[in-house]
C-alpha positions in Angstrom: -61.0 -8.7 -34.1 -59.6 -7.5 -31.1 -60.6 -8.6 -27.4 -62.0 -5.7 -25.2 -61.4 -6.0 -21.3 -63.5 -4.3 -18.6 -61.8 -1.6 -16.4 -62.7 -1.6 -13.0 -61.6 1.1 -10.1 -60.5 0.0 -6.6 -61.9 1.5 -3.8 -58.6 3.2 -3.3 -58.4 4.4 -7.4 -62.1 6.0 -6.5 -61.0 7.7 -3.1 -58.0 9.0 -5.1 -60.0 10.6 -7.9 -62.5 12.1 -5.3 -59.6 13.5 -3.1 -58.0 15.1 -6.7 -61.4 16.5 -7.6 -61.4 18.1 -4.2 -57.8 19.8 -4.2 -58.5 20.9 -7.7 -62.0 22.3 -7.0 -60.9 24.4 -3.5 -58.2 26.0 -5.5 -59.3 26.7 -8.7 -63.0 25.5 -9.7 -65.4 22.5 -9.5 -65.8 22.6 -13.0 -62.1 22.5 -13.7 -61.5 19.6 -11.1 -64.3 17.8 -12.6 -63.0 18.4 -16.6 -59.6 17.3 -15.2 -60.9 13.8 -13.2 -63.1 12.8 -16.0 -60.3 12.9 -18.5 -58.2 10.5 -15.8 -61.3 8.2 -16.1 -61.4 8.1 -20.0 -57.9 7.7 -20.4 -58.2 4.7 -17.9 -61.2 3.4 -19.9 -59.4 3.6 -23.0 -57.3 0.6 -21.4 -59.9 -1.6 -22.3 -58.9 -1.7 -26.2 -55.2 -1.5 -25.5 -54.2 -2.6 -22.0 -50.8 -3.6 -22.4 -49.5 -0.1 -23.6 -48.6 0.7 -20.1 -44.8 -0.4 -18.5 -44.5 -3.3 -16.8 -43.4 -2.7 -13.4 -42.9 -6.5 -11.9 -40.2 -5.0 -9.7 -42.9 -3.2 -7.4 -45.6 -5.5 -7.6 -46.2 -8.7 -9.8 -48.3 -8.0 -12.9 -48.3 -4.3 -12.4 -48.4 -1.9 -15.0 -48.4 1.7 -15.0 -49.4 4.1 -17.9 -49.5 8.3 -17.3 -52.3 11.1 -17.9 -51.2 14.1 -19.0 -47.5 13.8 -17.6 -48.7 14.7 -13.9 -50.9 11.3 -13.2 -49.3 7.9 -12.6 -52.3 4.9 -13.3 -51.0 2.0 -11.6 -53.2 -1.1 -13.1 -53.2 -5.2 -13.4 -54.5 -7.1 -15.8 -56.5 -9.7 -14.7 -58.4 -12.1 -16.9 -60.4 -10.1 -19.2 -60.5 -7.2 -16.9 -58.0 -4.2 -16.1 -58.0 -3.4 -12.4 -57.2 0.2 -11.8 -55.2 0.2 -8.3 -54.6 3.9 -8.2 -54.0 7.2 -9.4 -51.3 9.2 -8.4 -50.9 13.1 -8.8 -47.6 15.2 -8.6 -45.2 13.0 -7.8 -46.3 10.9 -5.3 -44.0 7.5 -4.2 -46.9 5.4 -6.0 -44.2 2.8 -5.9 -43.8 2.4 -2.3 -47.9 3.0 -2.0 -48.3 0.1 -3.6 -45.7 -2.2 -1.9 -46.9 -1.2 1.0 
């Protein structure tokens, strides 16, 4: 039987999701924004079963991993004990490396 991790969202990642929602809602529609941001949350939640599927990025920060959602969103996270900590959600080519280092 495989281990299931708990997925925790940092305040920063929650703020980034909210900002992305507002951006898409303003440019398109609230329903589209809701569907897109909920899909990102689902992608994050799948890390509960397969947390090591992301790419290790110790060059940016020790213990950091990244994965993608639909090719446009980088999800930065760390596995700590039995938890997957979502550290940031970066859309559209944002320089997440600099933001995480800072």
